[in-house]
ROVEXMI-116005 format. One record per residue: y, z, x of N, C-alpha, C in turn; residue in three letters. Coordinates in pm, 1 decimal. Atoms other than C-alpha are relative to their C-alpha. Last residue first. Example, Ala and Ser with C-alpha at 12.3 -4.5 7.8 and 13.67 -1.06 7.14 Angstrom:
+----------+----------+----------+----------+----------+----------+----------+----------+----------+------+
|      n.Y |      n.Z |      n.X |     ca.Y |     ca.Z |     ca.X |      c.Y |      c.Z |      c.X | code |
+----------+----------+----------+----------+----------+----------+----------+----------+----------+------+
|   -119.0 |     -6.0 |    -82.0 |   -106.0 |    714.0 |   1367.0 |    109.0 |     73.0 |    -77.0 |  Ser |
|   -119.0 |      0.0 |     89.0 |   -450.0 |    780.0 |   1230.0 |    120.0 |      0.0 |     90.0 |  Ala |
+----------+----------+----------+----------+----------+----------+----------+----------+----------+------+
***
This chain:
+----------+----------+----------+----------+----------+----------+----------+----------+----------+------+
|      n.Y |      n.Z |      n.X |     ca.Y |     ca.Z |     ca.X |      c.Y |      c.Z |      c.X | code |
+----------+----------+----------+----------+----------+----------+----------+----------+----------+------+
|   -105.7 |    -65.2 |   -160.1 |   4456.3 |    995.2 |   2083.2 |     17.9 |    -98.6 |     85.0 |  Val |
|     87.9 |    -43.2 |    -94.1 |   4302.8 |    780.2 |   1759.9 |    142.9 |     38.5 |    125.1 |  Ile |
|     23.0 |   -143.0 |     35.4 |   4482.6 |    671.3 |   1435.2 |    -23.1 |     73.0 |    113.9 |  Ile |
|     34.8 |    -95.3 |   -116.3 |   4647.8 |    306.2 |   1508.0 |    -33.4 |    165.6 |    -20.5 |  Asp |
|   -142.2 |    -40.6 |    -72.6 |   4642.9 |    146.9 |   1177.0 |    -59.2 |     80.9 |     95.4 |  Cys |
|     29.1 |    -16.8 |   -149.6 |   4410.9 |    -37.0 |    882.2 |    101.5 |     36.0 |     83.4 |  Asp |
|   -115.3 |     97.2 |    -78.9 |   4423.7 |     -8.8 |    520.3 |    -20.8 |     47.7 |    160.6 |  Ser |
|     34.6 |    -56.1 |   -131.5 |   4130.0 |     80.0 |    271.6 |    115.1 |    -87.4 |     96.5 |  Ile |
|   -138.5 |     -8.5 |    -22.4 |   4100.0 |     96.4 |   -104.7 |     -7.8 |     29.6 |    146.6 |  Pro |
|    -75.0 |   -149.4 |      8.1 |   3727.8 |      3.9 |   -133.0 |    159.3 |     -0.7 |     62.1 |  Ile |
|     75.4 |    -57.9 |     48.3 |   3522.4 |   -311.7 |   -148.6 |     41.3 |    114.8 |    -57.1 |  Leu |
|    -17.9 |     -5.3 |    143.7 |   3761.1 |   -565.7 |    -45.5 |    -53.4 |     60.2 |    -55.1 |  Ser |
|    -84.5 |    -25.2 |     27.8 |   3807.4 |   -414.7 |    277.1 |     30.2 |    -10.1 |   -163.1 |  Phe |
|    -34.5 |   -128.2 |    -11.1 |   3474.4 |   -341.2 |    359.4 |    117.0 |     52.4 |    -96.0 |  Leu |
|     84.0 |    -45.0 |    129.4 |   3393.1 |   -709.4 |    277.9 |     25.6 |    156.6 |     -7.1 |  Asp |
|    -42.8 |     80.5 |    120.3 |   3651.2 |   -801.8 |    548.8 |    -40.8 |     33.5 |   -135.1 |  Lys |
|   -131.9 |    -53.4 |    101.0 |   3543.0 |   -535.6 |    764.1 |     51.5 |    -80.0 |    -94.3 |  Pro |
|   -126.7 |     65.3 |    -19.3 |   3195.2 |   -707.3 |    781.4 |    116.7 |     82.8 |    -48.7 |  Ala |
|    -72.4 |     33.8 |     84.9 |   2916.1 |   -454.2 |    749.4 |    132.2 |    -66.1 |     64.9 |  Val |
|    -93.3 |    100.1 |    -80.0 |   2662.6 |   -307.3 |    942.2 |     75.8 |   -110.8 |    -91.6 |  Glu |
|    -35.5 |     98.3 |     45.9 |   2489.7 |     15.9 |    776.4 |     71.0 |    -97.1 |     69.3 |  Val |
|   -102.3 |     74.3 |      1.4 |   2352.1 |    300.0 |    921.5 |     27.4 |   -140.9 |    -70.1 |  Gln |
|    -39.6 |    168.5 |     63.4 |   2099.8 |    554.1 |    826.6 |    142.3 |    -35.9 |     46.1 |  Phe |
|    132.1 |    115.7 |    -36.7 |   1923.4 |    835.9 |   1025.1 |     64.8 |   -136.3 |    -82.7 |  Gly |
|     20.8 |    -19.2 |   -163.5 |   2149.6 |   1100.7 |    889.9 |   -100.3 |    -54.5 |    -13.9 |  Val |
|     88.0 |   -117.4 |    -82.8 |   2243.4 |    989.8 |    511.9 |    -36.4 |     -5.8 |    119.0 |  Lys |
|     17.7 |    -87.4 |    105.9 |   2486.5 |    787.5 |    350.7 |    -66.5 |    104.7 |     23.5 |  Gly |
|     67.6 |     22.3 |    124.1 |   2460.3 |    467.5 |    538.7 |      8.1 |     79.2 |   -106.1 |  Gly |
|     68.0 |    -58.2 |     82.8 |   2720.9 |    560.8 |    803.7 |    -59.1 |    -70.9 |    -87.0 |  Ser |
|    -43.2 |   -149.1 |     35.7 |   2913.8 |    315.9 |    995.7 |   -119.6 |     74.6 |   -102.7 |  Phe |
|     86.9 |   -103.8 |     93.4 |   2871.9 |    -14.2 |   1150.7 |     21.9 |    136.1 |     30.8 |  Phe |
|     27.5 |   -156.0 |    -68.1 |   3087.8 |   -298.7 |   1226.6 |    -98.2 |     97.7 |    -38.9 |  Ile |
|     34.3 |   -123.8 |     89.3 |   3100.9 |   -660.9 |   1176.7 |     17.4 |    130.2 |     86.9 |  Thr |
|     62.0 |     97.3 |     99.2 |   3267.1 |   -985.5 |   1300.2 |    -53.8 |    129.3 |    -95.2 |  Asp |
|    152.6 |      6.5 |     11.8 |   3461.0 |   -724.3 |   1512.2 |      2.6 |    -81.9 |    -85.2 |  Phe |
|     15.5 |     74.4 |   -135.1 |   3846.1 |   -695.7 |   1691.5 |   -157.0 |    -57.2 |    -38.1 |  Asn |
|    -23.6 |    156.2 |     15.8 |   3935.2 |   -625.0 |   1310.2 |    -29.6 |    -71.7 |    103.4 |  Ala |
|     88.4 |     40.7 |     92.2 |   3782.9 |   -274.2 |   1343.7 |     -8.1 |   -169.7 |    -17.1 |  Ala |
|     89.5 |     76.6 |    -67.9 |   4031.6 |   -199.1 |   1619.5 |   -137.2 |    -64.8 |    -40.6 |  Thr |
|    -39.7 |    128.4 |    -37.0 |   4309.0 |    -99.8 |   1368.8 |   -117.7 |    -97.6 |     88.8 |  Ser |
|    -83.5 |     67.6 |   -115.4 |   4152.7 |    214.5 |   1313.1 |    -17.9 |   -110.9 |     13.8 |  His |
|    103.0 |     13.1 |    -95.8 |   4012.3 |    266.5 |    936.0 |     85.1 |    -59.1 |    169.6 |  Ile |
|    -20.2 |     54.2 |   -113.2 |   4209.0 |    439.6 |    679.7 |    -75.3 |     -5.7 |    125.4 |  Val |
|     65.4 |    -11.0 |   -115.1 |   4106.4 |    556.9 |    356.6 |     21.1 |    -90.9 |     98.2 |  Thr |
|    -33.5 |    129.4 |    -89.1 |   4233.2 |    648.4 |     12.3 |    -51.4 |     21.6 |    179.2 |  Pro |
|   -151.5 |    -50.6 |    -83.2 |   4000.6 |    869.2 |   -125.8 |     59.5 |   -108.8 |     62.2 |  Phe |
|    -19.8 |     97.5 |   -108.7 |   3696.1 |    742.4 |   -380.8 |    170.6 |     56.7 |     59.8 |  Gln |
|   -125.3 |     54.0 |     45.9 |   3552.4 |   1036.0 |   -549.4 |     43.9 |   -112.4 |     57.0 |  Lys |
|     -5.1 |    -63.4 |    107.9 |   3195.3 |   1142.2 |   -528.4 |    112.7 |    -56.3 |    -74.9 |  Lys |
|    -16.8 |   -162.9 |    -12.5 |   3172.4 |    949.7 |   -212.0 |     18.1 |     -4.1 |   -167.7 |  Met |
|     63.8 |    -80.2 |     87.1 |   3009.2 |    577.2 |   -257.8 |      9.6 |    158.6 |      5.6 |  Gly |
|     20.5 |     36.2 |    105.7 |   3131.5 |    430.3 |     46.8 |    -96.1 |     72.4 |    -71.4 |  Ile |
|    -72.2 |     14.5 |     80.3 |   3311.8 |    600.1 |    321.6 |     10.6 |    -69.2 |   -162.9 |  Pro |
|    -26.6 |    164.3 |     24.3 |   3021.0 |    719.5 |    450.8 |    102.4 |      5.8 |   -117.4 |  Ser |
|    -95.9 |     -0.3 |     81.0 |   2936.1 |   1080.6 |    547.6 |     37.3 |   -163.8 |     10.2 |  Cys |
|     39.5 |    108.0 |     77.1 |   2571.4 |   1105.4 |    711.1 |    122.9 |     10.6 |   -121.4 |  Gly |
|    129.2 |     97.3 |    -69.7 |   2633.3 |   1332.4 |   1013.3 |    -35.8 |   -105.4 |    -82.5 |  Gly |
|    -41.3 |     62.4 |   -172.3 |   2805.9 |   1604.5 |    840.1 |    -98.9 |   -101.5 |     78.8 |  His |
|    -17.4 |   -120.4 |    -89.5 |   2672.8 |   1604.2 |    452.4 |     47.8 |    -31.3 |    151.4 |  Ile |
|     68.1 |     37.0 |   -123.0 |   2776.4 |   1369.4 |    171.8 |    -13.5 |    130.0 |    112.1 |  Tyr |
|    149.0 |     21.2 |     28.3 |   2813.1 |   1418.6 |   -188.5 |    -56.5 |    -14.1 |    126.6 |  Gly |
|     30.6 |    113.6 |     -5.1 |   3214.7 |   1401.4 |   -147.3 |   -149.0 |    -50.8 |      0.6 |  Thr |
|    -92.9 |    105.7 |     36.2 |   3376.2 |   1708.8 |   -245.3 |    -39.5 |   -127.3 |     -9.8 |  Leu |
|    -32.1 |    -29.1 |    108.5 |   3099.0 |   1946.2 |   -256.9 |     82.1 |   -118.6 |    -24.3 |  Pro |
|     79.1 |     33.6 |    133.8 |   2928.6 |   1824.3 |     27.2 |     67.3 |     18.2 |   -117.3 |  Leu |
|     -5.9 |    165.3 |     -6.0 |   3264.0 |   1811.9 |    272.7 |    -88.2 |    -32.5 |   -124.0 |  Leu |
|    -74.0 |     99.6 |    102.7 |   3361.5 |   2155.6 |    168.6 |    -31.4 |   -123.6 |    -14.5 |  Asp |
|     82.8 |    -43.7 |    120.0 |   3126.1 |   2359.4 |    412.8 |     69.7 |    -54.6 |   -142.5 |  Lys |
|    114.5 |     26.8 |     62.2 |   3233.4 |   2140.7 |    667.1 |    -77.6 |     48.1 |   -111.5 |  Ala |
|     98.9 |   -126.0 |     -6.9 |   3598.5 |   2253.5 |    630.2 |   -138.3 |    -47.9 |    -19.0 |  Lys |
|     38.9 |    -94.5 |     98.5 |   3836.5 |   1954.0 |    596.8 |   -145.5 |     69.8 |     68.0 |  Leu |
|    103.8 |      4.3 |     13.0 |   4036.3 |   1834.9 |    940.8 |   -113.8 |     63.1 |   -143.0 |  Met |
|    129.0 |    -90.9 |    -66.8 |   4351.2 |   1884.9 |    896.6 |    -99.1 |    -57.8 |    -44.4 |  Ser |
|    169.4 |     39.8 |     65.3 |   4651.9 |   1638.2 |    753.9 |    -88.9 |     95.3 |    119.9 |  Val |
|    112.5 |    -58.5 |   -103.0 |   5040.5 |   1719.1 |    813.6 |   -126.0 |    -43.6 |    -64.2 |  Ala |
|    -93.7 |   -112.4 |    -94.6 |   5400.5 |   1596.4 |    646.7 |   -163.9 |     33.4 |    144.1 |  Lys |
|    -25.3 |   -155.5 |     53.1 |   5214.0 |   1317.3 |    464.6 |     45.9 |     59.7 |    143.7 |  Glu |
|   -172.8 |    -58.5 |     23.4 |   5297.2 |    950.7 |    448.8 |    -21.5 |    150.0 |    -73.1 |  Gly |
|     13.6 |    -32.5 |    146.0 |   4907.0 |    826.4 |    473.6 |    151.1 |     62.6 |    -73.2 |  Val |
|     56.6 |     91.0 |     25.2 |   4944.1 |    694.2 |    845.9 |    -18.9 |    -23.4 |   -167.4 |  Ala |
|   -105.4 |    119.7 |      8.8 |   5199.9 |    932.6 |    929.4 |    -74.7 |   -109.4 |    -94.2 |  Lys |
|    -67.8 |    -28.6 |    122.4 |   4909.5 |   1186.3 |    842.7 |    121.9 |    -66.2 |      3.1 |  Ala |
|     81.1 |     41.2 |    112.3 |   4672.6 |    997.3 |   1045.3 |     85.1 |     49.2 |   -111.9 |  Ala |
|    -11.4 |    158.0 |     30.7 |   4905.8 |    951.2 |   1348.7 |    -55.8 |    -15.0 |   -138.0 |  Lys |
|   -181.7 |     48.1 |     23.4 |   4984.5 |   1310.2 |   1385.7 |      6.9 |   -108.4 |    -79.4 |  Lys |
|     -3.3 |    -55.7 |    133.2 |   4601.7 |   1416.8 |   1318.9 |    157.8 |    -45.6 |    -56.5 |  Leu |
|   -116.4 |    -75.9 |    -34.7 |   4492.9 |   1188.9 |   1596.6 |     79.0 |     42.1 |   -120.7 |  Asp |
|   -114.6 |     -6.9 |     50.5 |   4161.0 |   1136.6 |   1555.4 |    124.1 |     50.3 |      3.6 |  Leu |
|    -37.3 |   -123.6 |     38.9 |   3923.5 |   1147.5 |   1871.6 |     92.5 |    -51.7 |   -114.7 |  Glu |
|   -191.6 |    -49.4 |     -6.9 |   3760.8 |    868.1 |   1993.1 |    -16.5 |     97.4 |    -85.2 |  Glu |
|      3.4 |    -71.4 |   -124.0 |   3354.4 |    795.9 |   2114.3 |    154.9 |     34.0 |    -18.8 |  Ala |
|     58.1 |   -131.4 |    -40.0 |   3271.7 |    729.6 |   1755.7 |     19.8 |    104.3 |    115.3 |  Val |
|    148.7 |     -9.3 |   -101.2 |   3495.0 |    470.0 |   1673.5 |    -27.9 |    115.0 |     72.2 |  Pro |
|    -62.7 |    -13.9 |   -135.9 |   3713.6 |    598.2 |   1392.5 |   -110.8 |    -50.2 |    102.6 |  Ile |
|     95.3 |     84.4 |    -52.9 |   3745.3 |    588.9 |   1014.7 |     37.6 |    -27.1 |    143.1 |  Met |
|    -91.0 |     51.0 |    -93.0 |   3973.7 |    832.0 |    828.3 |   -132.2 |    -50.6 |     69.9 |  Phe |
|     77.7 |     49.3 |    -92.4 |   3926.7 |    948.6 |    488.5 |     19.7 |    -93.1 |    120.3 |  Val |
|    -11.0 |    102.3 |    -49.0 |   4229.0 |   1141.4 |    288.7 |   -129.2 |    -22.4 |     91.6 |  Tyr |
|    123.5 |      3.7 |    -79.4 |   4196.2 |   1431.7 |     56.2 |     44.9 |   -165.4 |     42.7 |  His |
|     26.3 |    119.1 |     35.0 |   4529.7 |   1559.2 |   -133.9 |    -94.8 |    -55.6 |    116.6 |  Ala |
|    109.9 |    -39.6 |     67.2 |   4624.9 |   1939.2 |   -105.7 |    -56.4 |   -155.8 |     -7.4 |  Gly |
|    -41.4 |     -7.3 |    107.6 |   4983.5 |   1864.1 |      2.1 |   -136.3 |      9.3 |   -110.4 |  Ser |
|    -74.4 |   -107.5 |     77.9 |   4936.1 |   2003.4 |    319.4 |     12.7 |    -36.8 |   -143.6 |  Lys |
|   -159.2 |    -12.1 |    -46.5 |   4678.4 |   1727.5 |    374.9 |     45.5 |    108.1 |    -62.1 |  Ala |
|   -102.0 |    -38.8 |    130.0 |   4324.4 |   1745.3 |    341.6 |    142.0 |      6.9 |     68.4 |  Val |
|    -86.1 |   -105.4 |    -40.6 |   4086.4 |   1565.8 |    595.2 |     35.9 |      8.1 |   -150.2 |  Thr |
|    -59.0 |    -48.7 |     99.9 |   3749.7 |   1359.6 |    597.8 |     91.0 |    104.9 |     12.0 |  Val |
|    -55.7 |   -109.3 |    -19.3 |   3609.6 |   1180.3 |    890.3 |    100.2 |     35.7 |   -140.0 |  Leu |
|    -75.4 |    -28.2 |    126.3 |   3384.6 |    877.6 |    887.3 |     59.8 |    146.9 |     -5.3 |  Thr |
|     37.4 |   -118.1 |     55.9 |   3252.9 |    761.9 |   1233.8 |     73.4 |      3.0 |   -103.6 |  Lys |
|   -144.2 |   -121.5 |     52.4 |   3277.9 |    448.2 |   1353.2 |    -60.9 |     77.6 |    -68.7 |  Phe |
|     63.4 |    -76.9 |    103.3 |   3037.6 |    190.0 |   1564.5 |    114.5 |    125.5 |    -36.3 |  Val |
|     63.0 |     69.0 |    121.5 |   3148.0 |    -91.5 |   1706.3 |    -34.4 |     78.3 |    -96.4 |  Arg |
|   -148.6 |     54.1 |    105.8 |   3401.8 |     77.4 |   1992.3 |    -65.9 |    -47.8 |   -133.9 |  Glu |
|    -99.9 |   -122.7 |     88.1 |   3103.6 |    286.4 |   2084.6 |     81.3 |    -59.7 |    -59.5 |  Gln |
|    -62.3 |    -66.6 |    -79.6 |   2870.1 |    -46.8 |   2211.9 |     90.3 |    103.4 |   -101.1 |  Pro |
|   -138.3 |     48.0 |     54.8 |   2590.6 |   -113.5 |   1999.6 |    108.3 |     39.2 |    116.5 |  Gln |
|    -27.6 |     97.7 |    -57.9 |   2215.2 |    -68.4 |   2092.9 |    111.7 |    -84.1 |      6.3 |  Gly |
|    -37.7 |    113.6 |     21.1 |   2163.8 |    125.7 |   1822.9 |      0.5 |   -147.1 |     82.1 |  Leu |
|     91.6 |     28.2 |    101.3 |   2039.1 |    425.5 |   1934.0 |    -41.5 |   -185.9 |    -47.3 |  Leu |
|    107.7 |     40.9 |   -113.0 |   2323.9 |    395.8 |   2207.8 |   -139.7 |    -18.3 |    -69.5 |  Ala |
|    -29.7 |    147.2 |    -55.3 |   2532.7 |    378.7 |   1906.4 |    -91.0 |    -35.7 |    105.1 |  Ala |
|     61.5 |    112.0 |     68.5 |   2377.6 |    653.2 |   1765.1 |     42.8 |   -121.4 |     37.5 |  Val |
|    153.2 |     27.0 |    -16.0 |   2380.8 |    844.4 |   2075.2 |    -29.7 |    -46.9 |    -86.3 |  Glu |
|     38.2 |     70.5 |   -141.3 |   2762.5 |    808.7 |   2083.0 |   -143.7 |    -29.0 |      0.4 |  Thr |
|    -56.8 |    149.5 |    -17.6 |   2804.9 |    936.3 |   1713.4 |    -29.5 |   -102.3 |    102.4 |  Gly |
|   -160.1 |      3.6 |   -103.9 |   2652.7 |   1267.8 |   1780.9 |     22.2 |   -156.6 |    -23.2 |  Val |
|   -111.7 |     16.0 |     71.2 |   2406.4 |   1311.2 |   1464.6 |    101.6 |     -7.7 |     81.9 |  Thr |
|   -108.8 |     24.0 |    -94.2 |   2037.2 |   1285.5 |   1608.6 |    195.1 |    -28.4 |   -125.3 |  Cys |
|    -53.6 |   -131.2 |    -76.2 |   1798.2 |   1434.1 |   1439.6 |    101.4 |    -40.3 |     74.5 |  Thr |
|    -99.2 |    -89.5 |     66.6 |   1739.9 |   1198.0 |   1179.1 |     57.4 |     97.2 |     55.4 |  Asp |
|     61.5 |   -139.7 |     27.4 |   1580.3 |    960.5 |   1409.2 |    109.3 |     87.6 |    -83.5 |  Asp |
|      2.5 |    -60.6 |   -129.0 |   1705.3 |    594.3 |   1344.0 |    -38.9 |    143.0 |     -5.9 |  Tyr |
|     20.8 |   -137.6 |    -15.1 |   1751.0 |    367.2 |   1071.0 |    -47.6 |     45.4 |    120.6 |  Thr |
|     88.0 |    -96.4 |   -113.2 |   1927.7 |     73.4 |   1004.8 |    -19.5 |    127.5 |      3.9 |  Tyr |
|     -5.7 |   -145.2 |    -55.4 |   2072.3 |   -158.7 |    762.7 |   -100.5 |     39.3 |    131.6 |  Glu |
|     93.1 |      5.5 |    -12.2 |   2251.3 |   -513.6 |    747.8 |    -43.5 |    160.6 |      6.0 |  Asn |
|    -32.5 |   -114.7 |   -137.9 |   2506.2 |   -596.2 |    517.4 |   -134.8 |     10.7 |     51.4 |  Tyr |
|    102.4 |     11.2 |   -124.9 |   2600.7 |   -872.4 |    310.5 |      0.6 |    109.7 |     95.2 |  Asn |
|    -15.3 |     38.2 |   -114.3 |   2800.6 |   -791.7 |     -7.8 |   -128.9 |     31.6 |     90.6 |  Ile |
|     15.1 |    107.5 |    -94.6 |   2689.9 |   -841.4 |   -330.2 |     49.6 |    -37.9 |    107.7 |  Lys |
|   -122.7 |    114.1 |    -40.0 |   2905.8 |   -577.5 |   -503.8 |    -66.2 |   -144.8 |     55.8 |  Ala |
|    -74.9 |     50.1 |    158.7 |   2591.0 |   -407.6 |   -704.0 |    124.5 |   -114.1 |     54.7 |  Ala |
|     22.6 |     53.1 |     62.0 |   2449.1 |   -412.6 |   -319.3 |      5.5 |    -72.4 |   -156.0 |  Asp |
|    -44.8 |    153.1 |    -33.2 |   2713.2 |   -273.3 |   -159.8 |   -101.2 |   -110.3 |    -37.4 |  Leu |
|   -138.0 |     29.8 |     18.3 |   2692.3 |     16.4 |   -394.6 |     13.2 |   -139.0 |     65.0 |  Val |
|      0.3 |    -12.0 |    149.3 |   2313.2 |     72.4 |   -379.3 |    117.4 |    -42.5 |    -19.5 |  Arg |
|     74.8 |    125.8 |     41.9 |   2313.2 |     26.5 |     -5.5 |      1.2 |    -25.6 |   -105.0 |  Met |
|    -56.2 |    100.5 |    -36.6 |   2561.3 |    317.8 |     -5.2 |    -39.4 |   -135.9 |    -10.8 |  Val |
|    -83.3 |      9.2 |    134.4 |   2369.6 |    538.2 |   -277.8 |     70.0 |    -99.6 |     72.4 |  Asn |
|   -138.0 |    -93.8 |     26.6 |   2109.9 |    482.0 |    -16.9 |     82.1 |    -24.5 |    -86.9 |  Thr |
|   -110.4 |     87.0 |     22.3 |   1782.1 |    267.9 |    -34.9 |    111.5 |    125.9 |    -28.4 |  Lys |
|    -90.1 |   -129.7 |     35.3 |   1464.2 |    384.8 |    123.9 |    124.7 |    -71.4 |    -17.7 |  Val |
|   -172.1 |    -16.5 |    -36.5 |   1226.7 |    112.7 |    104.2 |     91.3 |     62.2 |    -36.2 |  Gln |
|    -88.0 |      2.8 |     82.4 |    865.3 |    204.5 |    -48.9 |    103.6 |     -4.1 |     87.9 |  Lys |
|    -82.6 |   -136.1 |      4.8 |    582.3 |    179.9 |    216.7 |    108.7 |    -28.2 |    -94.1 |  Lys |
|   -116.6 |     32.7 |   -112.8 |    346.4 |    -94.3 |    153.4 |    103.9 |    129.5 |    -22.5 |  Ala |
|   -163.1 |    -25.1 |    101.2 |     10.9 |     16.8 |    -17.4 |    114.3 |     -1.7 |     83.3 |  Met |
+----------+----------+----------+----------+----------+----------+----------+----------+----------+------+
***
């Protein structure tokens, strides 16, 4: 009997939108982005991590940056028109987004938040990001991501 293919919520959303993607699985004990890039055999600049923040106003924002980079909170706040943003506490991630640390994706959150991706995403035909579970990545064209969710691009790294 053939093993049933696992579909994450991210993959179901991509399928429903008829967006082409490739899916990849890896050891689910690996949650460090640079290690995930190595497992995928991809340059770290092409593999993005998804970070969720909260602003002083109480609004939430999602930022996607290359896995080896660090989010510049001042640039991030400016990109979304806020005075300041801070990283969401890990304990608040699951109730807010439906995702856990290491498996957070900009697609398929409980609520869609304004999203900003680092401007280098445009340098690639496709980029990699979490497939919505630890151990799953999807490869999607940036233009398709822009057509699927409200997303803008900006320089948001240190």
